[in-house]
KOLBAKE-451466 format. One line per field, with one value per residue (C-alpha): residue in one letter; y, z, x. Coordinates in steps of 0.2 Angstrom, whole numbers, plus 5000, padded with zeros to 4 digits. Each point is the difference from the previous one (the first is absolute). Layout:
tormar = (A/...)
y = (Y/...)
z = (Z/...)
x = (X/...)
***
This chain:
tormar = (M/S/Q/S/T/T/S/P/F/P/N/A/Y/A/A/F/E/A/E/L/A/K/L/L/E/H/K/Y/L/E/S/Q/K/T/G/H/D/I/G/F/E/R/A/L/K/D/W/A/A/H/H/R/P/R/W/R/E/E/M/K/K/K)
y = (5229/5016/5006/5016/5004/5003/4988/4997/4981/4991/4990/4997/4985/5011/5013/4987/4994/5018/5003/4983/5004/5016/4992/4986/5014/5009/4984/4997/5018/5000/4983/5006/5015/4989/4986/4986/4995/5011/4988/5003/5005/5013/5007/5000/5009/5013/5002/5002/5013/5010/4998/4992/5016/5011/4986/4998/5019/4999/4986/5009/5015/4989)
z = (5713/4991/4983/5001/4982/4989/4985/4987/5003/5015/5002/4993/4989/4992/4997/4992/4989/4994/4996/4991/4989/4995/4996/4990/4990/4997/4994/4988/4993/4998/4992/4987/4996/4996/4992/5011/5019/5009/5015/5018/5006/4987/5003/5019/4999/4988/5011/5016/4992/4991/5006/5018/5010/4991/5002/5018/5003/4991/5011/5016/4994/4999)
x = (5237/4995/5007/5010/4999/4985/4998/4986/5003/4993/5016/5018/4994/4987/5013/5011/4986/4996/5019/5001/4985/5008/5017/4991/4991/5017/5007/4986/5001/5019/4999/4987/5011/5015/4990/5006/4999/5013/5000/4995/5018/5002/4982/5003/5017/4992/4985/5010/5012/4987/4982/5000/5004/4987/4987/5003/4999/4983/4994/5005/4989/4984)
***
């Protein structure tokens, strides 16, 4: 089966790992700003609402 879309990642799991790494980086940075661990769920919601669309568009361009 051939892929119909272009992607900088060789498979779906690689894409998941790349996005998870960015999410965890976001969690770390936001936790540093607040002075405490913001938690995974809060970081995920913020990442999805404010950063994921732009990150995905940038990945499509690569």
